[in-house]
N, C-alpha and C positions, 0 to 999 in steps of 0.2 A: 353865792345863789347860782345854782346850775342852771343852764338854757338847755332847754331840750328840742330839741328840732323832730318835728313829727313830718315824716316823710307820706305824701299822698301818692297811692300805686292806684294808676288808673286802670281799670279792667279792660280786658280785651273786648271788642264788639261782637254784640252777638249776631251769628252769620244767619242769612234764613236756608233754612235745612232744603228748600226746594232749589236755590241756586246753588248750593253747595252739590247736591245729586245731579244737577245739570251740570254742572262743571266737571264732576269726577268721569260721567259718560261720555262728556266731550273730549278728555283727556284720553280714555280708553278707545273710543273711535281714532282718535288724530294717531294714537300706538298701533291700531289694527289697519288704518288707512296706508300707514307708512310701511307694515310688513306683509302688505298683501302682495307684492312681488316676490317677496321671498317664499310666500305661501305656494302661490302658483308654482313658482320653480319645484317647490319639495313635490307637490301634487305631478307637476308635468315628469319630473325625475323617478317617481315611483311608478308610474304608467310605462316610461318605458322600460323600466326594470321588471315589470311584471311581463310586457311583450318578451324582452329578450329571455326571461327565467321560462316561461313556457316555449320557448324554442328549444332552449337549450335541455329540458325535459323531453320534450317531443325527440330530439337528437339523439339523446339518452337513450331512450324506448327504443328507436330505430335500431341503433347499433348493436343492442344485445337481441334484438328479437331476431336478427339474421343469424346470430350466433345460436338460437336455438336458448335464449336466456330471458324469455320474455317477463317472468316476474324479478328477477334480479334486474332487469332494466327499469321495470315499473318502480322500483323500490328506489333505485340511483336516482331514479330521474326526478323523484318528488324530494329527493333529500337533495340533489342540485337546486331546484325550485326554492325549497324553504331558505336555503343558505344565500341564494340570491336576494331574497326579498327582505331578509333578515338585515344583509348589508345596505341594501337600499333603504331602508326604515332608519339604519345608523345616519347614511348622508342626507337623506331628507331631512333629518332632526338638526342637523348642521346647517344646513341651507335656511329653515326656517329660522332657527334660532342660532344665530352667527356667536353668539359669547359661549355655547357650549363648546367644550373641545371633544375631539374624539378619544384623548387619553382619558378624560374624565368617563367618558360613556364605557370603556372599555375595561378600567378598574370596575367601575361599578359594577356591569357583566362579573368580573372576575370574583368580587365578594359573594354577591347573588347566586353564582353560579352551584355554590354547596349547597345552599336552600333548597335552588331550582332541582338538585340532584336527588336531593333526599325527598323532593315532592312529588318527583316522575320518575323514581326508581324502576318502578315495574313496566313501566312504558319503555322505559331506554333499555331495561334489559330485553325484553321481548323485540324490540327493535333490532337489539344487537343479535340476539338468537336468529331472528330472521334472517338477516343478513348473511349469517354463516350458514344457515340451512341452504340460501339460495347461491352460496357460492360452492360450498360440499357438494349440495343437491343427492342426497340418499335417496328421495323420491322426487318425483315431477307429475307435472298435472297429468290425471287419468290413472293414475297409478291406484292400486286397492291397496289398503293398509289398516293395520289394528293398531289403534294406541289410545291409551289411557281408558281401556274398556270398550272404545268406540270403532266401529269397523265400518267401512266403505270407500269411496271414490274419491280422490282428493281433486278439487274445485279451482282451487286458487290458494296461493302463497302469499299473504300481505305483508307488509312491515310490521303490524302487530300480531295477527294471528293467521293460522292454516284453516280454510274452509272444507268440510267433510261431508260429501252427500251420503247418506246412508243407504242401504238398501232398500229399506222402506221409504224413501223419498223425503226423508227429515234432513236439514241443514245442521251439523257440530260444528262449532267456531271454538278452537283449541288454541290457546295462548301458545306461540313459538318457545317461550322459554321451557313450558310443561312439554313440548315435543322435544326440544333438543337433549333433555335431560333425562327423558323416559323410555325405555325399550319399545322399540317401533316394528311392527311385522308386515312387511313388504310382500304381498301375494305375486305382486306381477315384474319382481327384481329379475325372474330368470325365464326363459320360454316356455317351460313346463313345469307344472307340480303334481305330485302325487296324493292321491286319495283313496281311503280304504273303509272298508265295513266288515264287519265280523258276521258269519252266518253258522248258526247250527244244525249238524247234520244228526239224524238218529245213530245209535251206538250200532243197529243192525246195517247199517251202510256202509259202502266199502269208501273209504275216504279218498284213496287214489284215486278212483272211478269219477268220484264226485268233485275232487280238486281238476281233472281232466275236463269234466263237463263245464264247469264254470269258467275256467278258463278259457274257454272256446266261444263261450256263451259271450263273456267280456270282451274279446277281440271282435265280435261282428257289431257291436257297437258303434254309432258313428260319430267320432269325436274321440276315441280312445285312442291314444298313441301305439305305434305298433313297434316301435324302437325308442327307449324300452318299452318291451311289452308286457301285458298284464300278467300279473302270478297271482297263485293261490296257494297258503301255508297254514298246516295245521300247528294251531297255536295252544291248545288246550283242551281240559276235558272239562263239559259242565255237570251240573246236576243230571240232567237230561239229554243230552247233546255233546257230539265232538264238534269243539269251535274251530271255526276255517276263517282265516283272513283272506279276505281279496282286497289287493293292492291293483291301479292303475294310473296310469299318467294322462293328463290333459294338459292345455293350454289352460292359463290362470285364469281367463274370464269366464269358463264354461264349466267351473268345475260342478255348481250348484246342477245345473239342468243335465250334466252328463252323468251324475250319481243316481239321478231319480231313472234315466234309462239305464244303468248297470243293474238297479234294484229289480227293476222289473226283468230284466232279462234273464238275470240268476233265476228268480221266481220261476218263470215260464222253463227254463231248460231242467229245473228240479223236479217241475212235475211231468215234463214230456219222458224223463227218463227215470222217472220211478223211485226217486231220493226224496225221503222223508225229511221236512224240515217240520220237527215237533216242537210244541209248545211245554212250557215248562209242566213235570206231571210230580207230584208229591203224593206218596203212599203213608196214610196214616192206619197203624196198629193199635186197637184199643184192647187192654187185658184187664178184665174186671175178676179181680181176685177174689169175690163173695161167688162166684161161681160155682158149681159143681164140678164142672170140666178141668178147674184148675188145678195143674198138677198133669193131667192127662193129656200127654203129648200126641197120642192120637187123635185126640178132638179138640186141643186148645192150639190155635195157628197163632204163631207170635213170629213170623217171619221164615222158619226153617219148614222142610215139607213133610210131610205127615207119612207114616207107613208102619210096618209089622213092627219094628223095632226102632221106637223113637229114643232120644235121649230120655234118660230115666230122671226124673222129678228129685231135688235134694232131699225131701221128707221121705223118700224109698229107698236112699240108699242105708243101707247097714253095712254096718263092719262086723267080723267074728271077734270071739272073745281073745283069741291068739295073736288075730291082727291088733288089736286095739293094744293089749301087753306089749306088743315089739314095740308099736309108734310111744307107749308110755317110756320104755327102756331107751328109744334115740331121742325122746324130748329129754330126759334126766341131766341133769349136770354130772360132767365129770369128776368123780371124788378125786 
């Protein structure tokens, strides 16, 4: 006969939910109170790092400003401030959480840097392009440029983009990577630039005389450079004019205003010297083949002068029999 022993398990006592919540909050508060000195130390360290970072950034900006690299100093100052603050956050995290090892944080950043690089690829690309633009300095603040179809004055070169103020008072923000990889036209790269317009004079005018008159007129315009001086060249024949090309040199920032003055000066000189500036003229000849005058060159005008002995119409041309026989023999194939 088997004797079976039944064990009786005593269930755990049911805890009061209110007491459990109070105990948990009490534990959290004790942990927070214990960490208060570390939290205060981390906050104080961040404040000190912020002040140091601002001073370093200001010093970098001033150092580059005195060397005429204000934009580059601004970008490098911002980078220096960001690097100091990032380092300060890592140190503060170690102060607040002593169990966190700096090596663990750095290794975590190394693993996450790949994802960060893909996420912020465009931002980093623009930042690098901006630094290269500021170091190479193909253009500066105040230069007049054309880039990506936009024309205006460079206002500011930032870490991400370049600000351009167009001539009609609008601001255009162009990413630095686009500027670095695109063709840029710089109007103010040299002390003077050349402008030109084309002027058509009548075929009855003397081109040499017209070129002398226009050259003198341009030389008298204020703002046109005398060395090199203005010149005029004959460049072609138009439908109703002989085309002359007037060229002159000016300072790069006054080209539009000087061009307007040159156009008015040339027109005034042409009027004063009797030089014709004709507008396009077209002559249209209508030929009505049902007219009774068709074929009568003394009455029908198709661009040739009328006279007593005009060219004969084709229907009036007659060939003698002897001449016709001779033409037939000439066209016959050789035996």
